[in-house]
C-alpha positions as a Markdown table, in Angstrom:
| # | Residue | x | y | z |
|---|---|---|---|---|
| 1 | Met | 84.4 | 109.1 | 94.3 |
| 2 | Thr | 84.2 | 112.9 | 94.7 |
| 3 | Gln | 84.0 | 113.8 | 98.4 |
| 4 | Gln | 81.0 | 116.0 | 99.4 |
| 5 | Val | 80.4 | 117.7 | 102.7 |
| 6 | Val | 77.4 | 116.9 | 104.8 |
| 7 | Ala | 75.2 | 120.0 | 105.6 |
| 8 | Ala | 73.5 | 119.0 | 108.8 |
| 9 | Ser | 75.0 | 120.5 | 112.0 |
| 10 | Val | 74.7 | 119.3 | 115.6 |
| 11 | Phe | 76.5 | 122.3 | 116.9 |
| 12 | Pro | 74.3 | 125.4 | 117.5 |
| 13 | Gly | 75.7 | 128.4 | 115.7 |
| 14 | Phe | 78.2 | 126.3 | 113.8 |
| 15 | Phe | 76.7 | 127.3 | 110.4 |
| 16 | Pro | 76.0 | 131.1 | 110.7 |
| 17 | Thr | 75.0 | 133.1 | 107.7 |
| 18 | Pro | 78.0 | 135.1 | 106.5 |
| 19 | Pro | 77.5 | 138.7 | 105.8 |
| 20 | Pro | 76.8 | 139.6 | 102.1 |
| 21 | Gly | 79.7 | 140.5 | 99.9 |
| 22 | Arg | 82.4 | 139.0 | 102.2 |
| 23 | Cys | 83.5 | 136.2 | 99.9 |
| 24 | Lys | 84.2 | 136.9 | 96.2 |
| 25 | Cys | 83.5 | 133.3 | 95.3 |
| 26 | Pro | 80.5 | 133.3 | 92.9 |
| 27 | Arg | 78.9 | 130.5 | 94.9 |
| 28 | Ala | 78.8 | 132.6 | 98.1 |
| 29 | Asn | 75.5 | 134.2 | 97.0 |
| 30 | Arg | 73.8 | 130.8 | 97.4 |
| 31 | Phe | 73.5 | 131.3 | 101.1 |
| 32 | Thr | 70.1 | 132.4 | 102.4 |
| 33 | Ala | 68.7 | 133.1 | 105.8 |
| 34 | Ser | 66.6 | 129.9 | 105.6 |
| 35 | Ser | 69.5 | 127.9 | 104.2 |
| 36 | Pro | 72.6 | 129.2 | 105.8 |
| 37 | Thr | 75.0 | 126.6 | 104.5 |
| 38 | His | 76.9 | 126.3 | 101.2 |
| 39 | Lys | 75.6 | 123.8 | 98.8 |
| 40 | Asn | 78.6 | 121.6 | 99.6 |
| 41 | Gly | 77.6 | 121.9 | 103.2 |
| 42 | Leu | 80.6 | 123.8 | 104.6 |
| 43 | Leu | 80.1 | 127.3 | 106.0 |
| 44 | Arg | 81.9 | 130.2 | 104.6 |
| 45 | Val | 83.2 | 132.0 | 107.6 |
| 46 | Leu | 86.5 | 133.6 | 108.8 |
| 47 | His | 88.1 | 132.4 | 112.0 |
| 48 | Ser | 87.9 | 134.4 | 115.2 |
| 49 | Ser | 90.6 | 136.9 | 115.9 |
| 50 | Val | 91.5 | 135.1 | 119.2 |
| 51 | His | 92.9 | 131.6 | 119.2 |
| 52 | Pro | 91.0 | 129.1 | 121.5 |
| 53 | Leu | 94.3 | 128.3 | 123.3 |
| 54 | Gly | 94.8 | 131.9 | 124.2 |
| 55 | Leu | 97.1 | 133.4 | 121.4 |
| 56 | Ala | 96.0 | 136.5 | 119.6 |
| 57 | Phe | 95.9 | 136.6 | 115.8 |
| 58 | Ala | 96.6 | 139.6 | 113.7 |
| 59 | Pro | 93.5 | 141.7 | 113.4 |
| 60 | Ile | 91.0 | 140.2 | 111.1 |
| 61 | Pro | 87.5 | 141.6 | 110.9 |
| 62 | Pro | 85.3 | 139.0 | 112.6 |
| 63 | Tyr | 81.9 | 137.8 | 111.5 |
| 64 | Pro | 79.0 | 139.0 | 113.6 |
| 65 | His | 78.7 | 135.5 | 115.2 |
| 66 | Pro | 82.0 | 133.6 | 114.8 |
| 67 | Pro | 81.5 | 129.8 | 114.8 |
| 68 | Pro | 82.9 | 127.8 | 117.7 |
| 69 | Ala | 86.1 | 126.0 | 117.1 |
| 70 | Val | 85.9 | 122.2 | 116.7 |
| 71 | Asp | 88.2 | 119.3 | 117.1 |
| 72 | Leu | 88.5 | 117.7 | 113.6 |
| 73 | Leu | 89.3 | 114.0 | 113.5 |
| 74 | Ile | 90.6 | 112.6 | 110.2 |
| 75 | Thr | 90.2 | 108.9 | 109.2 |
| 76 | Asn | 89.7 | 106.8 | 106.2 |
| 77 | Pro | 86.1 | 107.2 | 105.0 |
| 78 | Glu | 85.6 | 103.5 | 105.3 |
| 79 | Asp | 86.7 | 103.6 | 108.9 |
| 80 | Glu | 84.4 | 106.5 | 109.8 |
| 81 | Pro | 81.8 | 104.4 | 111.6 |
| 82 | Phe | 84.5 | 102.6 | 113.6 |
| 83 | Leu | 85.9 | 105.9 | 114.7 |
| 84 | Arg | 82.4 | 107.1 | 115.7 |
| 85 | Asp | 81.9 | 104.0 | 117.8 |
| 86 | Glu | 85.4 | 104.4 | 119.4 |
| 87 | Ile | 84.7 | 108.0 | 120.3 |
| 88 | Leu | 81.3 | 107.1 | 121.9 |
| 89 | Arg | 82.7 | 104.2 | 123.8 |
| 90 | Ser | 85.2 | 106.6 | 125.5 |
| 91 | Ser | 82.9 | 109.6 | 125.7 |
| 92 | Pro | 79.2 | 108.7 | 125.3 |
| 93 | Thr | 77.8 | 112.2 | 125.4 |
| 94 | Thr | 80.2 | 113.6 | 122.7 |
| 95 | Arg | 78.4 | 115.1 | 119.8 |
| 96 | Ile | 79.8 | 114.2 | 116.4 |
| 97 | Glu | 79.3 | 115.7 | 113.0 |
| 98 | Thr | 80.5 | 114.5 | 109.6 |
| 99 | Val | 81.9 | 117.6 | 107.8 |
| 100 | Ala | 83.5 | 115.6 | 104.9 |
| 101 | Pro | 83.9 | 111.9 | 104.3 |
| 102 | Gly | 86.4 | 110.7 | 106.8 |
| 103 | Ser | 86.3 | 114.0 | 108.7 |
| 104 | Leu | 84.5 | 114.2 | 112.0 |
| 105 | Ala | 83.9 | 117.3 | 114.1 |
| 106 | Thr | 83.5 | 117.2 | 117.8 |
| 107 | Gln | 83.8 | 119.8 | 120.6 |
| 108 | Gly | 85.7 | 119.5 | 123.8 |
| 109 | Leu | 87.0 | 116.0 | 123.1 |
| 110 | Leu | 90.7 | 117.0 | 123.1 |
| 111 | Asp | 90.4 | 119.5 | 126.0 |
| 112 | Ala | 90.5 | 116.8 | 128.7 |
| 113 | Pro | 93.7 | 116.4 | 130.8 |
| 114 | Ser | 94.1 | 113.0 | 129.1 |
| 115 | Pro | 92.4 | 113.0 | 125.7 |
| 116 | Pro | 91.1 | 109.6 | 124.7 |
| 117 | Leu | 93.4 | 107.4 | 122.5 |
| 118 | Leu | 91.7 | 106.8 | 119.2 |
| 119 | Ala | 93.1 | 104.0 | 117.0 |
| 120 | Phe | 91.0 | 104.9 | 114.0 |
| 121 | Ala | 91.8 | 108.6 | 114.0 |
| 122 | Arg | 94.7 | 109.1 | 111.5 |
| 123 | Gln | 95.1 | 112.8 | 112.3 |
| 124 | Ile | 93.5 | 115.5 | 114.5 |
| 125 | Leu | 93.1 | 119.3 | 114.0 |
| 126 | Pro | 92.7 | 120.7 | 117.5 |
| 127 | His | 90.5 | 123.8 | 117.8 |
| 128 | Ala | 90.0 | 124.0 | 114.0 |
| 129 | Thr | 88.0 | 126.8 | 112.5 |
| 130 | Pro | 86.2 | 126.7 | 109.1 |
| 131 | Ala | 87.7 | 129.0 | 106.5 |
| 132 | Thr | 87.1 | 130.1 | 102.9 |
| 133 | Ala | 89.5 | 131.6 | 100.3 |
| 134 | Pro | 88.6 | 132.0 | 96.6 |
| 135 | Ser | 92.2 | 131.6 | 95.3 |
| 136 | Ile | 95.6 | 130.2 | 96.1 |
| 137 | Asn | 96.8 | 133.7 | 97.0 |
| 138 | Ala | 93.9 | 134.2 | 99.4 |
| 139 | Trp | 94.8 | 130.9 | 101.1 |
| 140 | Val | 98.4 | 132.1 | 101.5 |
| 141 | Glu | 97.1 | 135.3 | 103.1 |
| 142 | Arg | 94.9 | 133.3 | 105.5 |
| 143 | Leu | 97.8 | 131.1 | 106.5 |
| 144 | Ala | 100.1 | 134.2 | 106.9 |
| 145 | Ala | 97.5 | 135.9 | 109.2 |
| 146 | Thr | 97.2 | 132.7 | 111.3 |
| 147 | Leu | 100.9 | 132.7 | 111.8 |
| 148 | Ala | 100.8 | 136.2 | 113.5 |
| 149 | Pro | 101.6 | 134.8 | 117.1 |
| 150 | Leu | 104.9 | 133.4 | 115.7 |
| 151 | Arg | 106.0 | 136.7 | 114.4 |
| 152 | Thr | 106.2 | 138.3 | 117.8 |
| 153 | His | 107.4 | 135.1 | 119.6 |
| 154 | Pro | 109.6 | 133.3 | 117.0 |
| 155 | His | 110.1 | 129.6 | 117.5 |
| 156 | Pro | 110.2 | 126.4 | 115.4 |
| 157 | Trp | 107.0 | 125.4 | 113.6 |
| 158 | Arg | 105.7 | 122.9 | 111.1 |
| 159 | Leu | 103.2 | 123.2 | 108.3 |
| 160 | His | 100.7 | 120.6 | 107.0 |
| 161 | Val | 98.4 | 121.3 | 104.0 |
| 162 | Trp | 96.4 | 118.6 | 102.3 |
| 163 | Pro | 93.2 | 118.1 | 100.4 |
| 164 | Arg | 90.1 | 116.1 | 101.4 |
| 165 | Tyr | 88.2 | 116.4 | 98.1 |
| 166 | Gly | 88.1 | 115.3 | 94.5 |
| 167 | Gln | 89.9 | 112.8 | 92.4 |
| 168 | Gly | 93.3 | 112.6 | 90.9 |
| 169 | Arg | 96.1 | 115.1 | 91.7 |
| 170 | Ala | 94.1 | 118.4 | 91.4 |
| 171 | Gly | 93.7 | 118.8 | 95.2 |
| 172 | Gln | 97.3 | 117.7 | 95.9 |
| 173 | Gln | 98.6 | 120.3 | 93.4 |
| 174 | Arg | 96.5 | 123.0 | 94.9 |
| 175 | Ala | 97.9 | 122.1 | 98.4 |
| 176 | Gln | 101.5 | 122.2 | 97.0 |
| 177 | Trp | 100.9 | 125.6 | 95.3 |
| 178 | Ile | 99.6 | 127.0 | 98.6 |
| 179 | Val | 102.7 | 125.7 | 100.5 |
| 180 | Lys | 104.9 | 127.2 | 97.7 |
| 181 | Gly | 103.1 | 130.5 | 97.9 |
| 182 | Leu | 103.5 | 130.7 | 101.6 |
| 183 | His | 107.2 | 130.0 | 101.3 |
| 184 | Glu | 107.5 | 132.9 | 98.8 |
| 185 | Trp | 105.4 | 135.2 | 101.0 |
| 186 | Leu | 107.6 | 134.5 | 104.0 |
| 187 | Gly | 110.7 | 135.1 | 101.9 |
| 188 | Arg | 109.4 | 138.5 | 101.0 |
| 189 | His | 107.8 | 139.5 | 104.4 |
| 190 | His | 109.2 | 137.5 | 107.2 |
| 191 | Arg | 112.4 | 135.6 | 106.6 |
| 192 | Ala | 113.0 | 134.7 | 110.3 |
| 193 | Leu | 109.6 | 132.9 | 110.3 |
| 194 | Arg | 110.6 | 131.0 | 107.1 |
| 195 | Arg | 113.9 | 130.0 | 108.7 |
| 196 | Asn | 112.0 | 128.6 | 111.7 |
| 197 | Leu | 109.9 | 126.3 | 109.4 |
| 198 | Asp | 110.8 | 122.8 | 110.2 |
| 199 | Pro | 110.1 | 120.2 | 107.4 |
| 200 | Ala | 110.8 | 117.2 | 109.6 |
| 201 | Thr | 108.4 | 114.4 | 110.3 |
| 202 | Ser | 110.1 | 113.3 | 113.6 |
| 203 | Pro | 108.2 | 113.5 | 116.9 |
| 204 | Phe | 107.3 | 117.0 | 117.9 |
| 205 | Pro | 109.7 | 118.6 | 120.4 |
| 206 | Pro | 108.0 | 120.7 | 123.1 |
| 207 | Ser | 109.2 | 123.9 | 121.3 |
| 208 | His | 107.3 | 123.3 | 118.1 |
| 209 | Thr | 104.0 | 124.8 | 116.9 |
| 210 | Leu | 101.9 | 123.1 | 114.2 |
| 211 | Leu | 99.8 | 124.9 | 111.5 |
| 212 | Gln | 97.4 | 122.7 | 109.6 |
| 213 | Leu | 95.0 | 123.4 | 106.7 |
| 214 | Thr | 92.8 | 120.7 | 105.2 |
| 215 | Leu | 90.9 | 121.6 | 102.0 |
| 216 | Thr | 87.4 | 120.2 | 101.7 |
| 217 | Ala | 87.0 | 122.0 | 98.4 |
| 218 | Pro | 89.3 | 124.3 | 96.4 |
| 219 | Asp | 88.0 | 127.3 | 98.3 |
| 220 | Leu | 86.8 | 125.8 | 101.5 |
| 221 | Gly | 88.7 | 124.2 | 104.4 |
| 222 | Phe | 89.6 | 124.0 | 108.1 |
| 223 | Leu | 92.5 | 125.9 | 109.8 |
| 224 | Ser | 94.1 | 124.7 | 113.0 |
| 225 | Leu | 97.0 | 126.4 | 114.8 |
| 226 | Thr | 98.3 | 124.2 | 117.7 |
| 227 | Pro | 100.9 | 126.3 | 119.6 |
| 228 | Ala | 103.8 | 124.8 | 121.5 |
| 229 | Pro | 104.0 | 122.7 | 123.6 |
| 230 | His | 100.6 | 121.2 | 122.7 |
| 231 | Pro | 101.8 | 119.2 | 119.6 |
| 232 | His | 104.3 | 117.5 | 121.8 |
| 233 | His | 101.7 | 116.6 | 124.5 |
| 234 | Leu | 99.1 | 115.4 | 121.9 |
| 235 | Gln | 101.6 | 113.1 | 120.0 |
| 236 | Pro | 99.7 | 109.8 | 120.6 |
| 237 | Leu | 96.9 | 111.4 | 118.6 |
| 238 | Leu | 98.6 | 114.2 | 116.5 |
| 239 | Ser | 100.6 | 112.7 | 113.6 |
| 240 | Thr | 103.8 | 114.3 | 112.4 |
| 241 | Phe | 102.7 | 113.5 | 108.8 |
| 242 | Pro | 100.2 | 115.6 | 106.9 |
| 243 | Ala | 96.8 | 114.0 | 107.1 |
| 244 | Gly | 98.5 | 111.2 | 109.0 |
| 245 | Glu | 99.4 | 109.6 | 105.7 |
| 246 | Val | 102.6 | 107.7 | 105.2 |
| 247 | Pro | 103.4 | 106.3 | 101.8 |
| 248 | Val | 103.4 | 102.5 | 101.8 |
| 249 | Ala | 106.9 | 101.2 | 101.2 |
| 250 | Val | 107.7 | 98.9 | 98.3 |
| 251 | Asp | 110.5 | 96.3 | 98.2 |
| 252 | Lys | 110.1 | 93.4 | 95.8 |
| 253 | Ser | 113.0 | 91.6 | 97.5 |
| 254 | Ala | 111.1 | 91.3 | 100.8 |
| 255 | Pro | 109.4 | 87.9 | 101.5 |
| 256 | Ser | 106.0 | 89.6 | 101.5 |
| 257 | Arg | 104.3 | 93.0 | 101.6 |
| 258 | Ala | 104.0 | 92.8 | 105.4 |
| 259 | Phe | 107.5 | 94.4 | 105.7 |
| 260 | Ala | 105.8 | 97.8 | 104.9 |
| 261 | Lys | 104.0 | 97.7 | 108.2 |
| 262 | Leu | 107.2 | 97.6 | 110.2 |
| 263 | Val | 108.8 | 100.4 | 108.1 |
| 264 | Glu | 105.7 | 102.6 | 108.5 |
| 265 | Ala | 105.6 | 102.0 | 112.3 |
| 266 | Glu | 109.2 | 103.0 | 112.6 |
| 267 | Ala | 108.5 | 106.2 | 110.7 |
| 268 | Arg | 105.5 | 107.1 | 112.8 |
| 269 | Leu | 107.4 | 106.3 | 116.0 |
| 270 | Gly | 110.4 | 108.3 | 115.0 |
| 271 | Leu | 112.7 | 105.3 | 115.8 |
| 272 | Ala | 114.3 | 102.8 | 113.6 |
| 273 | Ile | 115.9 | 99.5 | 114.3 |
| 274 | Ala | 119.7 | 100.2 | 114.5 |
| 275 | Pro | 122.9 | 98.3 | 113.8 |
| 276 | Gly | 123.9 | 96.1 | 116.7 |
| 277 | Gln | 120.5 | 96.1 | 118.4 |
| 278 | Ser | 118.8 | 92.8 | 119.4 |
| 279 | Cys | 115.3 | 91.9 | 118.1 |
| 280 | Val | 112.9 | 89.1 | 118.8 |
| 281 | Asp | 110.5 | 88.5 | 115.9 |
| 282 | Leu | 107.5 | 86.5 | 117.1 |
| 283 | Gly | 105.5 | 84.7 | 114.5 |
| 284 | Ala | 108.3 | 85.5 | 112.1 |
| 285 | Ser | 107.6 | 83.3 | 109.1 |
| 286 | Pro | 108.0 | 83.9 | 106.1 |
| 287 | Gly | 110.4 | 86.5 | 107.4 |
| 288 | Ser | 109.4 | 90.0 | 106.2 |
| 289 | Trp | 109.9 | 91.7 | 109.6 |
| 290 | Ser | 113.2 | 89.8 | 110.2 |
| 291 | Tyr | 114.2 | 90.8 | 106.7 |
| 292 | Val | 113.9 | 94.5 | 107.7 |
| 293 | Ala | 115.7 | 94.1 | 111.0 |
| 294 | Leu | 118.6 | 92.3 | 109.4 |
| 295 | Arg | 118.9 | 94.9 | 106.7 |
| 296 | Arg | 119.1 | 97.5 | 109.5 |
| 297 | Gly | 122.1 | 95.6 | 111.0 |
| 298 | Ala | 120.4 | 94.1 | 114.0 |
| 299 | Thr | 120.7 | 90.6 | 115.3 |
| 300 | Val | 117.4 | 88.7 | 115.2 |
| 301 | Thr | 115.8 | 85.8 | 117.1 |
| 302 | Ala | 113.0 | 84.6 | 114.9 |
| 303 | Val | 110.3 | 82.5 | 116.6 |
| 304 | Asp | 107.9 | 80.4 | 114.6 |
| 305 | Arg | 106.8 | 76.8 | 114.0 |
| 306 | Ser | 107.6 | 77.3 | 110.3 |
| 307 | Pro | 111.0 | 78.3 | 108.9 |
| 308 | Leu | 111.7 | 81.6 | 107.2 |
| 309 | Arg | 112.8 | 82.0 | 103.6 |
| 310 | Ala | 116.0 | 80.1 | 102.9 |
| 311 | Asp | 118.3 | 83.1 | 102.5 |
| 312 | Leu | 117.1 | 84.5 | 105.9 |
| 313 | Met | 117.6 | 81.2 | 107.6 |
| 314 | Ala | 121.2 | 81.2 | 106.4 |
| 315 | His | 121.9 | 84.7 | 107.6 |
| 316 | Pro | 124.7 | 84.9 | 110.2 |
| 317 | Arg | 122.8 | 87.4 | 112.4 |
| 318 | Leu | 119.6 | 85.4 | 112.5 |
| 319 | Arg | 118.9 | 82.7 | 115.1 |
| 320 | Phe | 115.8 | 80.6 | 114.4 |
| 321 | His | 113.9 | 79.3 | 117.4 |
| 322 | Pro | 111.3 | 76.7 | 116.4 |
| 323 | Gly | 108.2 | 76.9 | 118.6 |
| 324 | Asp | 105.2 | 78.8 | 119.8 |
| 325 | Ala | 105.4 | 82.6 | 119.7 |
| 326 | Phe | 103.2 | 82.9 | 122.8 |
| 327 | Ser | 105.4 | 80.7 | 125.0 |
| 328 | Tyr | 108.8 | 82.2 | 124.2 |
| 329 | His | 110.5 | 84.7 | 126.4 |
| 330 | Pro | 114.1 | 86.0 | 126.3 |
| 331 | Thr | 116.8 | 85.3 | 128.9 |
| 332 | Gln | 117.5 | 89.1 | 129.1 |
| 333 | Pro | 115.8 | 92.2 | 127.8 |
| 334 | Val | 116.0 | 92.9 | 124.1 |
| 335 | Asp | 116.1 | 96.1 | 122.2 |
| 336 | Trp | 113.0 | 95.3 | 120.1 |
| 337 | Leu | 110.0 | 93.1 | 120.3 |
| 338 | Ile | 108.5 | 92.9 | 116.8 |
| 339 | Cys | 105.4 | 90.8 | 116.2 |
| 340 | Asp | 103.1 | 90.3 | 113.2 |
| 341 | Val | 101.7 | 87.0 | 114.3 |
| 342 | Ile | 98.3 | 85.7 | 113.1 |
| 343 | Ala | 96.2 | 85.4 | 116.3 |
| 344 | Ala | 93.0 | 86.5 | 117.9 |
| 345 | Pro | 93.2 | 90.1 | 119.0 |
| 346 | Arg | 93.0 | 89.3 | 122.7 |
| 347 | Arg | 96.0 | 86.9 | 122.5 |
| 348 | Ser | 98.2 | 89.5 | 120.7 |
| 349 | Ile | 97.2 | 92.2 | 123.2 |
| 350 | Gln | 97.9 | 89.9 | 126.2 |
| 351 | Leu | 101.2 | 88.9 | 124.7 |
| 352 | Leu | 102.4 | 92.6 | 124.5 |
| 353 | His | 101.1 | 93.3 | 128.0 |
| 354 | His | 103.0 | 90.3 | 129.3 |
| 355 | Trp | 106.3 | 91.4 | 127.7 |
| 356 | Leu | 106.0 | 95.0 | 128.9 |
| 357 | Ser | 105.0 | 93.9 | 132.5 |
| 358 | Asn | 108.0 | 91.7 | 132.6 |
| 359 | Arg | 110.3 | 94.3 | 131.1 |
| 360 | Trp | 111.5 | 92.0 | 128.4 |
| 361 | Cys | 111.9 | 94.7 | 125.7 |
| 362 | Arg | 112.9 | 98.3 | 125.3 |
| 363 | Arg | 110.8 | 99.0 | 122.2 |
| 364 | Phe | 108.0 | 97.2 | 120.6 |
| 365 | Ile | 105.9 | 97.1 | 117.4 |
| 366 | Val | 103.0 | 94.6 | 117.5 |
| 367 | Thr | 100.2 | 94.1 | 115.0 |
| 368 | Val | 96.7 | 93.2 | 116.3 |
| 369 | Lys | 94.7 | 91.4 | 113.6 |
| 370 | Phe | 90.9 | 91.4 | 113.4 |
| 371 | Lys | 88.2 | 89.4 | 111.6 |
| 372 | Gly | 85.4 | 91.8 | 111.0 |
| 373 | Ser | 84.8 | 94.7 | 113.4 |
| 374 | Ala | 83.1 | 93.0 | 116.4 |
| 375 | Asp | 86.4 | 92.7 | 118.3 |
| 376 | Tyr | 87.5 | 96.4 | 117.9 |
| 377 | Pro | 86.4 | 97.1 | 121.6 |
| 378 | Glu | 89.2 | 94.7 | 122.6 |
| 379 | Leu | 91.5 | 97.7 | 122.1 |
| 380 | Asp | 89.9 | 99.7 | 124.8 |
| 381 | Pro | 91.7 | 98.2 | 127.8 |
| 382 | Val | 95.0 | 98.8 | 126.0 |
| 383 | Lys | 94.3 | 102.6 | 126.2 |
| 384 | His | 94.5 | 102.3 | 130.0 |
| 385 | Trp | 97.7 | 100.3 | 130.5 |
| 386 | Leu | 99.7 | 101.4 | 127.5 |
| 387 | Pro | 100.5 | 104.9 | 128.8 |
| 388 | Thr | 101.6 | 103.4 | 132.1 |
| 389 | Leu | 103.9 | 100.8 | 130.6 |
| 390 | Ser | 105.5 | 102.9 | 127.9 |
| 391 | Ser | 107.2 | 106.3 | 127.8 |
| 392 | Ala | 106.2 | 106.9 | 124.1 |
| 393 | Phe | 103.7 | 105.0 | 122.1 |
| 394 | Leu | 101.2 | 104.9 | 119.3 |
| 395 | Leu | 98.0 | 103.0 | 118.8 |
| 396 | Thr | 96.8 | 103.4 | 115.2 |
| 397 | Arg | 95.7 | 101.8 | 112.0 |
| 398 | Leu | 98.6 | 102.2 | 109.7 |
| 399 | Cys | 98.3 | 103.0 | 106.0 |
| 400 | Ala | 99.9 | 99.6 | 105.3 |
| 401 | Asn | 97.4 | 97.8 | 107.6 |
| 402 | Arg | 94.4 | 95.9 | 106.4 |
| 403 | Asn | 92.0 | 94.9 | 109.1 |
| 404 | Glu | 94.7 | 95.5 | 111.7 |
| 405 | Val | 95.9 | 98.0 | 114.3 |
| 406 | Cys | 99.5 | 98.7 | 115.3 |
| 407 | Ile | 100.7 | 99.2 | 118.8 |
| 408 | Ala | 104.2 | 100.5 | 119.0 |
| 409 | Gly | 106.3 | 102.4 | 121.5 |
| 410 | Val | 109.2 | 102.7 | 124.0 |
| 411 | Ala | 108.9 | 100.6 | 127.2 |
| 412 | Ala | 109.1 | 102.5 | 130.4 |
| 413 | His | 111.7 | 101.9 | 133.2 |
| 414 | Leu | 114.3 | 100.3 | 131.0 |
| 415 | Pro | 117.7 | 101.9 | 130.1 |
| 416 | Asp | 118.3 | 102.5 | 126.5 |
| 417 | Thr | 121.2 | 100.7 | 124.9 |
| 418 | Ala | 121.0 | 102.4 | 121.5 |
| 419 | Ser | 124.2 | 104.0 | 120.4 |
């Protein structure tokens, strides 16, 4: 389905009328004083020349009334109502506007000392400003202008550009051409800035800045520059992957497709199970998560009432423990707790809290499974104790999840035995 932008605005001044002749796009003339928005609902305005977080941009002639920056939250369109509910449970007075399917704009939500954890937000664009550019070259110029603070204070940065419109690969190709064009521009005009561009998807170090552009139409979008060290501090919410999208892994040798959840959680966490590490796999049958851990070179204790696939049961580094996943506990701390057990959400959440409180694991990846949406508020208490019991964590619906949410992280107060 072609994505369209909703025209209604709950933010005063968010859809000002742009001055005539500013945009060469032929559709720009469809603005009128009585109908200040584009027919697709997104305003055509340039961003302010001063970044909301205090960094000055290169001089760009401002509009008479620049729109306020917004915090843009990205989710799957089908998860949008659940993200709205989640925001309002944590901040009941927050105003929310849909600017594109699966793209919600709020103001001030991320400015709190401890921004709310949002399991249904796949990506965020802090202090995003709406932008327009009639061509790929114009988008390159907009991105180059936004990078002005990094020219005077060089440091590592990352770039995310992705589309939120249309069908097929047209939007993806446009995003790729914009990225390629920016690389070429930097090669001609600012090679030091190009050398500092980091293509990694590992967790943000404190030294890194993030520049994001999401296209809501070929010539419309939102720009967000998040200067260092803010990407590092916002990591529970800010994905290191463009749009928060991680390709779902495929391995026909795995016992089931569930293995992809573990692989994606490792990628998002920036940590992978390593050779020689110890894992406990609770609710292990038929063995997809044990399969991944064994292929990584770990030793696995698999706990379930049912056996795993025959080749896994015969593996020399797997010990099968028949029994209940919720009553098992290790005799000493293990490197990884991995758990994809089928259980009520509260039971899985309580199991993880029990393991972390008793310091039985150094790292953890746990799936919380739901029936319908009525139990989604069960995640709210996790947001209070998870930051206390872990030094790094994520709480999110993975691309490989169905009606599930993943809780993963590094436990606090335990020494790391990884080589």
